[in-house]
C-alpha positions as CSV (number, residue, x, y, z in Angstrom):
1,E,-9.1,-3.7,13.5
2,H,-9.9,0.0,14.1
3,L,-10.4,1.3,10.7
4,E,-13.9,2.3,11.4
5,S,-13.0,4.7,14.3
6,A,-10.0,5.7,12.6
7,L,-11.7,6.9,9.4
8,A,-14.2,8.5,11.8
9,E,-11.7,10.8,13.6
10,V,-9.8,11.6,10.0
11,A,-13.0,13.0,8.7
12,A,-14.1,14.7,12.1
13,G,-10.4,16.2,12.0
14,G,-11.6,18.0,8.7
15,L,-9.5,15.7,6.2
16,D,-11.0,14.5,3.2
17,A,-8.6,11.6,2.1
18,W,-7.2,8.6,3.5
19,E,-4.1,6.5,2.2
20,P,-4.2,2.8,3.3
21,L,-1.3,0.7,3.9
22,G,-1.9,-2.0,1.8
23,I,-5.4,-3.5,0.9
24,R,-5.3,-7.3,2.2
25,D,-8.3,-8.9,-0.1
26,Q,-11.4,-8.0,-1.7
27,S,-13.3,-8.2,1.4
28,A,-11.1,-5.6,2.9
29,A,-11.6,-3.5,-0.4
30,R,-15.4,-3.8,0.1
31,R,-15.3,-2.6,3.8
32,L,-12.8,0.2,3.1
33,G,-15.0,1.5,0.2
34,A,-18.1,1.3,2.2
35,L,-16.3,3.3,5.2
36,L,-15.0,5.7,2.6
37,V,-18.5,6.5,1.5
38,R,-20.0,6.7,5.0
39,F,-17.5,9.3,6.1
40,G,-17.3,11.1,2.9
41,L,-13.7,10.4,2.4
42,T,-11.6,9.7,-1.1
43,M,-8.8,7.6,-1.6
44,P,-6.6,9.3,-4.2
45,T,-3.4,7.1,-3.1
46,A,-2.6,3.8,-1.7
47,Y,0.7,2.8,-0.1
48,V,2.5,-0.8,-0.8
49,G,5.6,-2.3,0.1
50,G,7.6,-5.4,-0.6
51,A,10.8,-7.2,-0.9
52,F,11.8,-6.2,-4.4
53,H,15.5,-7.0,-3.8
54,T,15.1,-10.7,-3.2
55,P,15.6,-13.4,-5.6
56,D,11.8,-14.3,-5.5
57,Y,10.9,-10.6,-6.1
58,V,8.2,-11.7,-8.6
59,K,6.1,-12.4,-5.8
60,A,6.5,-9.0,-4.3
61,V,5.7,-7.4,-7.8
62,D,2.7,-9.7,-8.1
63,E,1.4,-8.8,-4.6
64,A,1.9,-5.1,-5.1
65,S,0.2,-5.2,-8.3
66,R,-2.9,-7.0,-6.9
67,Q,-3.2,-4.8,-4.1
68,A,-2.8,-1.6,-6.7
69,M,-5.9,-2.9,-8.7
70,L,-7.7,-3.3,-5.6
71,A,-6.8,0.4,-4.6
72,R,-7.8,1.5,-8.2
73,S,-11.4,0.2,-7.7
74,L,-11.5,2.5,-4.8
75,G,-10.6,5.5,-6.5
76,A,-6.7,5.5,-6.3
77,S,-4.9,6.9,-9.2
78,T,-1.4,6.7,-7.5
79,I,0.4,3.8,-5.5
80,V,3.2,4.9,-3.2
81,V,5.8,2.3,-3.3
82,N,8.3,1.6,-0.4
83,P,10.6,-1.4,-1.0
84,D,11.3,-3.3,2.3
85,P,14.8,-2.8,3.8
86,I,17.1,-6.0,4.3
87,Q,15.9,-5.8,8.0
88,W,13.4,-3.4,9.7
89,G,15.5,-1.1,12.3
90,G,18.8,-3.0,11.0
91,T,21.9,-1.4,9.9
92,L,22.3,-3.6,6.9
93,E,22.3,-2.0,3.4
94,K,21.5,-3.7,0.2
95,S,24.2,-4.9,-2.2
96,D,24.6,-3.4,-5.4
97,A,23.0,-6.5,-7.1
98,E,20.0,-6.2,-4.6
99,L,19.5,-2.6,-5.9
100,R,19.9,-3.5,-9.5
101,R,17.0,-6.4,-8.8
102,Q,15.1,-3.9,-6.9
103,A,15.3,-1.4,-9.6
104,D,14.2,-3.9,-12.2
105,A,11.4,-5.2,-10.4
106,L,10.0,-1.7,-9.9
107,A,10.6,-1.0,-13.4
């Protein structure tokens, strides 16, 4: 919602790059790309997350891959992947089986 003003502030602050938290779709990628050019910013990296520990982890892998391809089209050469926790702000830890599934999904 505030992407344009955020990128303007990044550029005004003397920074030259932006790392988005995911890229929703092609339309969002086009908008972001135009704003990056407008403010003279690059996007060498992009951040994605996902529930890679769940039985339906393939959905998370597919979504992360889709977002990575959109990021690549905007110049990103590195994708920062941060797997989702069991519960944001919670104390539950992933089981050994969930961690193995997550490792397999990331591989």
